[in-house]
C-alpha positions as CSV (number, residue, x, y, z in Angstrom):
1,X,-15.4,-16.6,-7.4
2,X,-14.2,-13.6,-5.6
3,X,-14.0,-11.8,-8.8
4,X,-18.0,-12.9,-9.6
5,X,-18.9,-11.5,-6.2
6,X,-16.9,-8.5,-6.5
7,X,-18.0,-7.8,-9.9
8,X,-21.8,-8.1,-9.1
9,X,-21.4,-5.6,-5.9
10,X,-19.0,-3.3,-7.5
11,X,-21.0,-2.3,-10.6
12,X,-19.7,1.0,-11.2
13,X,-15.9,0.2,-10.8
14,X,-13.8,-0.4,-14.0
15,X,-13.3,-4.2,-14.8
16,X,-9.7,-4.2,-14.0
17,X,-10.1,-2.9,-10.5
18,X,-12.3,-5.1,-10.0
19,X,-10.1,-8.2,-11.2
20,X,-7.0,-7.1,-8.9
21,X,-9.2,-6.5,-5.9
22,X,-10.7,-9.8,-6.6
23,X,-6.9,-11.0,-6.4
24,X,-6.3,-9.3,-3.2
25,X,-9.2,-10.1,-1.1
26,X,-9.3,-13.9,-1.9
27,X,-5.8,-14.0,-0.3
28,X,-7.1,-13.8,3.1
29,X,-9.3,-17.0,3.1
30,X,-6.4,-18.4,1.1
31,X,-3.6,-17.7,3.7
32,X,-5.9,-18.6,6.4
33,X,-6.3,-22.2,4.8
34,X,-2.8,-22.6,3.9
35,X,-1.6,-21.5,7.7
36,X,-3.9,-24.0,9.1
37,X,-3.1,-26.7,7.0
38,X,1.0,-26.1,7.9
39,X,0.2,-25.6,11.5
40,X,-1.5,-29.0,11.9
41,X,1.2,-30.8,11.1
42,X,3.2,-31.6,13.7
43,X,6.3,-32.2,11.4
44,X,6.5,-28.3,10.6
45,X,8.5,-26.0,12.8
46,X,7.2,-22.4,13.3
47,X,10.1,-21.3,10.8
48,X,8.9,-23.6,8.3
49,X,5.4,-22.4,8.6
50,X,6.5,-18.7,8.1
51,X,8.6,-19.9,5.2
52,X,5.8,-22.0,3.7
53,X,3.2,-18.4,3.8
54,X,6.1,-16.5,2.4
55,X,6.8,-18.7,-0.6
56,X,3.0,-19.0,-0.9
57,X,2.5,-15.4,-1.1
58,X,5.0,-15.3,-3.9
59,X,3.5,-18.1,-5.7
60,X,0.0,-16.7,-5.4
61,X,1.0,-12.9,-6.3
62,X,2.3,-14.3,-9.3
63,X,-1.0,-16.0,-10.0
64,X,-2.7,-13.0,-9.3
65,X,-0.4,-10.6,-11.3
66,X,-0.7,-13.3,-14.0
67,X,-4.9,-13.3,-13.7
68,X,-4.9,-9.8,-13.9
69,X,-3.1,-9.3,-17.2
70,X,-4.9,-12.2,-18.6
71,X,-8.0,-10.6,-17.6
72,X,-7.2,-6.9,-18.6
73,X,-5.6,-7.9,-22.1
74,X,-9.2,-9.6,-22.7
75,X,-11.0,-6.4,-21.8
76,X,-8.8,-4.1,-23.1
77,X,-7.1,-5.5,-26.0
78,X,-8.4,-3.6,-29.4
79,X,-7.3,-6.8,-31.3
80,X,-9.0,-9.2,-29.2
81,X,-12.4,-7.0,-29.1
82,X,-12.3,-6.7,-32.9
83,X,-11.9,-10.5,-33.1
84,X,-14.9,-11.0,-30.8
85,X,-17.0,-8.8,-32.7
86,X,-16.5,-10.3,-36.1
87,X,-16.9,-13.4,-34.2
88,X,-20.3,-12.4,-32.9
89,X,-21.2,-10.9,-36.2
90,X,-20.6,-13.6,-38.5
91,X,-18.4,-11.3,-40.9
92,X,-17.7,-7.6,-41.1
93,X,-16.0,-5.1,-43.3
94,X,-13.4,-2.7,-42.5
95,X,-16.2,0.1,-42.6
96,X,-18.5,-1.7,-40.2
97,X,-15.7,-1.8,-37.6
98,X,-14.2,1.7,-38.0
99,X,-18.0,2.8,-37.4
100,X,-18.2,0.5,-34.4
101,X,-15.0,1.3,-32.9
102,X,-15.0,5.3,-34.2
103,X,-11.7,7.1,-35.4
104,X,-10.7,8.7,-32.3
105,X,-7.5,8.9,-31.4
106,X,-6.3,5.8,-29.4
107,X,-4.6,8.0,-27.0
108,X,-7.6,10.0,-26.2
109,X,-9.2,6.9,-25.2
110,X,-6.8,5.6,-22.8
111,X,-6.8,8.7,-21.3
112,X,-10.6,8.7,-21.0
113,X,-10.3,5.0,-19.5
114,X,-7.4,6.0,-16.9
115,X,-9.7,9.2,-15.9
116,X,-12.9,6.9,-15.7
117,X,-10.8,4.4,-13.7
118,X,-10.0,7.4,-11.5
119,X,-6.2,6.8,-12.1
120,X,-5.8,10.1,-13.4
121,X,-7.4,13.2,-13.0
122,X,-7.4,16.9,-15.0
123,X,-6.6,19.8,-13.7
124,X,-6.3,22.9,-16.0
125,X,-6.0,20.6,-18.9
126,X,-3.5,18.9,-17.1
127,X,-3.2,15.0,-16.6
128,X,-2.4,13.9,-12.6
129,X,-1.5,11.0,-11.5
130,X,-4.3,9.9,-8.5
131,X,-3.2,6.3,-8.0
132,X,0.1,5.4,-8.1
133,X,-0.7,1.5,-7.8
134,X,-0.1,0.9,-11.4
135,X,3.3,2.7,-11.5
136,X,4.8,0.9,-8.9
137,X,3.5,-2.1,-10.2
138,X,5.3,-1.3,-13.7
139,X,8.2,-0.1,-12.1
140,X,8.7,-3.4,-9.6
141,X,8.1,-5.3,-13.0
142,X,10.7,-3.4,-15.1
143,X,13.3,-3.8,-12.2
144,X,12.3,-7.8,-12.4
145,X,13.2,-7.9,-16.4
146,X,16.6,-5.9,-15.0
147,X,17.2,-8.1,-12.5
148,X,16.7,-11.3,-14.7
149,X,18.9,-9.8,-17.7
150,X,16.1,-9.0,-20.3
């Protein structure tokens, strides 16, 4: 629901930014509701409420992370876009698919998307990282994988 509202109000933002903001903004009412439910039970101490909120935050963070990547894959995955285009048109030749998507270098396309999302900026023909959120997120995932032994 939050994603739908933000998608309509933030029309100039990239879909990925809207998806992550939807996950973040939805935590406020969710955690208020969890706190309200936990605090109304006399059997829960303040410590249990505290740990319940931390546990909920970890679980909900994993849900947000999964939702973002599922949404991101559906938005940006070239294979998924090709499959959806073929499905929408019934069938397409290889030439038709290339005509629809162009023959531009995939790196150029990704760099343009990162510039549009304002994650990167271009100064004197050099790309500079503006927002480090994706960097920190990927570092967190990489460290988590190392911790799990992958």
